[in-house]
C-alpha positions as CSV (number, residue, x, y, z in Angstrom):
1,X,0.0,0.1,-0.1
2,X,2.9,2.3,0.9
3,X,4.5,1.6,-2.8
4,X,1.1,2.2,-4.5
5,X,0.6,5.5,-2.8
6,X,4.4,6.9,-3.7
7,X,3.6,5.9,-7.3
8,X,0.2,7.7,-6.6
9,X,1.6,10.7,-5.7
10,X,4.6,10.8,-8.2
11,X,1.9,10.0,-10.9
12,X,0.1,13.3,-9.8
13,X,2.9,15.8,-9.8
14,X,3.7,14.5,-13.4
15,X,0.1,14.7,-14.6
16,X,-1.5,17.4,-12.5
17,X,0.8,20.3,-15.2
18,X,-0.6,18.2,-17.9
19,X,-4.3,18.1,-17.2
20,X,-4.2,21.8,-16.4
21,X,-2.5,22.8,-19.9
22,X,-4.8,20.2,-21.6
23,X,-7.6,22.0,-19.9
24,X,-6.7,25.4,-20.6
25,X,-6.3,24.4,-24.3
26,X,-9.8,22.6,-24.5
27,X,-11.2,26.0,-22.9
28,X,-9.8,28.0,-25.3
29,X,-10.6,25.8,-28.5
30,X,-14.5,25.3,-27.2
31,X,-14.8,29.1,-26.8
32,X,-13.4,29.7,-30.2
33,X,-15.4,26.7,-32.0
34,X,-18.4,27.7,-30.1
35,X,-17.6,31.3,-31.5
36,X,-17.8,29.8,-35.1
37,X,-20.9,28.5,-34.2
38,X,-22.7,31.0,-32.7
39,X,-22.0,33.3,-35.4
40,X,-23.1,30.8,-38.2
41,X,-19.9,31.4,-39.7
42,X,-20.7,27.9,-41.6
43,X,-23.4,25.1,-40.8
44,X,-20.6,22.0,-41.6
45,X,-19.3,21.3,-37.7
46,X,-16.1,19.8,-39.0
47,X,-15.7,23.6,-40.7
48,X,-16.3,25.3,-37.3
49,X,-14.4,22.9,-35.5
50,X,-11.0,23.1,-37.8
51,X,-11.7,26.8,-37.9
52,X,-11.7,26.5,-34.0
53,X,-8.6,24.4,-33.9
54,X,-7.1,26.9,-36.4
55,X,-8.2,29.9,-34.5
56,X,-6.7,28.4,-30.7
57,X,-2.9,27.7,-32.2
58,X,-2.8,31.4,-34.1
59,X,-4.5,32.9,-31.0
60,X,-1.3,31.1,-28.8
61,X,0.9,32.1,-31.0
62,X,-0.1,35.3,-31.3
63,X,0.1,35.7,-27.4
64,X,3.6,34.8,-27.5
65,X,4.8,36.5,-29.9
66,X,2.9,39.9,-27.7
67,X,4.7,38.5,-24.9
68,X,8.1,39.2,-26.3
69,X,7.7,42.0,-27.6
70,X,8.5,45.4,-26.4
71,X,5.3,47.1,-26.2
72,X,3.6,44.6,-24.4
73,X,6.3,44.4,-22.0
74,X,6.0,48.1,-21.3
75,X,2.1,47.4,-21.1
76,X,2.6,44.3,-18.6
77,X,5.6,46.1,-16.6
78,X,2.6,49.3,-16.6
79,X,-0.4,46.7,-15.5
80,X,2.3,45.3,-12.9
81,X,3.0,48.8,-11.5
82,X,-0.4,49.3,-10.9
83,X,-1.5,46.0,-9.3
84,X,1.3,45.9,-7.4
85,X,0.2,49.4,-5.8
86,X,-3.4,48.7,-5.4
87,X,-4.9,48.4,-1.5
88,X,-5.6,44.8,-0.8
89,X,-4.5,43.0,-4.8
90,X,-0.9,43.9,-3.6
91,X,-1.0,41.6,-1.0
92,X,-1.8,39.0,-3.0
93,X,-0.3,39.7,-6.3
94,X,3.1,40.6,-5.1
95,X,4.0,37.5,-3.1
96,X,2.6,35.4,-5.8
97,X,4.4,36.9,-8.2
98,X,7.5,36.8,-6.3
99,X,7.0,32.9,-5.4
100,X,6.4,32.4,-9.4
101,X,9.5,34.1,-10.2
102,X,11.8,32.3,-7.6
103,X,11.1,29.1,-9.3
104,X,10.7,29.9,-13.0
105,X,11.7,32.7,-15.5
106,X,14.7,34.6,-15.5
107,X,14.9,35.7,-11.7
108,X,15.0,32.0,-10.2
109,X,15.6,32.6,-6.5
110,X,16.5,29.3,-5.3
111,X,20.1,28.7,-6.4
112,X,22.4,28.2,-3.9
113,X,21.4,24.5,-2.5
114,X,22.5,24.3,1.1
115,X,22.7,21.5,3.6
116,X,20.9,22.7,7.1
117,X,21.7,21.2,10.1
118,X,17.8,21.3,12.1
119,X,18.7,18.8,14.7
120,X,22.4,18.4,15.8
121,X,21.2,16.3,18.7
122,X,19.9,13.6,16.2
123,X,22.5,15.3,12.9
124,X,19.5,15.7,10.9
125,X,20.1,17.9,7.9
126,X,17.5,19.4,5.5
127,X,18.1,20.1,2.0
128,X,17.1,24.0,1.2
129,X,18.2,27.2,-0.8
130,X,19.5,30.4,0.6
131,X,17.0,33.0,0.0
132,X,19.1,36.1,2.0
133,X,22.6,35.7,3.1
134,X,22.8,39.6,4.4
135,X,20.1,40.3,7.5
136,X,21.3,43.0,8.8
137,X,18.3,44.7,8.0
138,X,16.7,42.8,10.3
139,X,19.4,43.2,12.9
140,X,20.4,39.9,12.8
141,X,24.1,38.8,12.4
142,X,26.2,35.5,11.7
143,X,22.7,33.8,10.3
144,X,21.4,33.5,7.1
145,X,17.9,32.6,5.8
146,X,16.9,29.2,4.1
147,X,13.7,28.3,2.4
148,X,13.3,24.5,3.2
149,X,10.7,23.2,0.1
150,X,8.6,20.2,1.1
151,X,8.1,17.0,-0.3
152,X,5.4,16.7,-2.9
153,X,4.2,20.3,-2.4
154,X,4.9,23.8,-3.6
155,X,5.3,25.0,0.1
156,X,7.8,24.8,2.5
157,X,8.9,26.9,5.5
158,X,11.7,29.6,5.7
159,X,14.3,29.0,8.3
160,X,16.8,31.5,9.9
161,X,20.3,29.6,11.2
162,X,23.5,30.0,12.0
163,X,25.8,30.0,9.2
164,X,28.1,27.3,11.0
165,X,25.1,25.1,10.1
166,X,24.6,25.4,6.2
167,X,26.8,23.4,3.9
168,X,26.7,24.5,0.5
169,X,25.5,21.7,-2.4
170,X,27.9,21.3,-5.2
171,X,24.7,20.5,-7.3
172,X,22.3,21.8,-10.0
173,X,19.7,23.8,-8.4
174,X,16.8,22.4,-10.6
175,X,17.8,19.1,-9.6
176,X,17.9,19.7,-6.4
177,X,14.3,21.5,-6.4
178,X,13.3,18.1,-8.4
179,X,14.9,15.9,-5.3
180,X,13.2,17.3,-2.5
181,X,10.0,17.7,-4.1
182,X,9.8,14.5,-5.1
183,X,10.6,12.8,-2.3
184,X,14.0,11.8,-3.1
185,X,12.9,9.3,-5.3
186,X,13.5,11.4,-8.6
187,X,16.8,10.6,-10.6
188,X,18.9,12.9,-11.6
189,X,18.9,14.2,-15.5
190,X,21.7,12.6,-18.0
């Protein structure tokens, strides 16, 4: 039963992003196919479906093209600035944006994998990522902040530990994160 549960959770980790992606594509496809049927572009259901598929692919490609253009980036930066300064919304949007940027994109934050001695008596160490090496703004000296991700989850906890309890890992940060999130069952990519 324990082995089954392990495989089930590992399957979910692989399956959920795929299902979310397929659900979004399906919703877009249904929207455009339904739009052509509603407008009455053609009485042929197959033609409306094919047009829906083509328009979905073109729409996604255009969004990708716009996302890489200077004008869209400026518009997005303007919109993002307004969201970050809007009352109430900023308390939701900013942490989500920072958390997302920490994992993906050009601003990856979890790039310093370490082993942290969390229980000296039992010699227990946990894998984490240094997030701040200088905590002087908080009036904390000789300590660093380390994010400890949880297995089979995107959650984790932040610990402030003495520098002497932290050992750098000579490992790829992405492989290290996969190792932790998978509960140590993932294998290193070749």
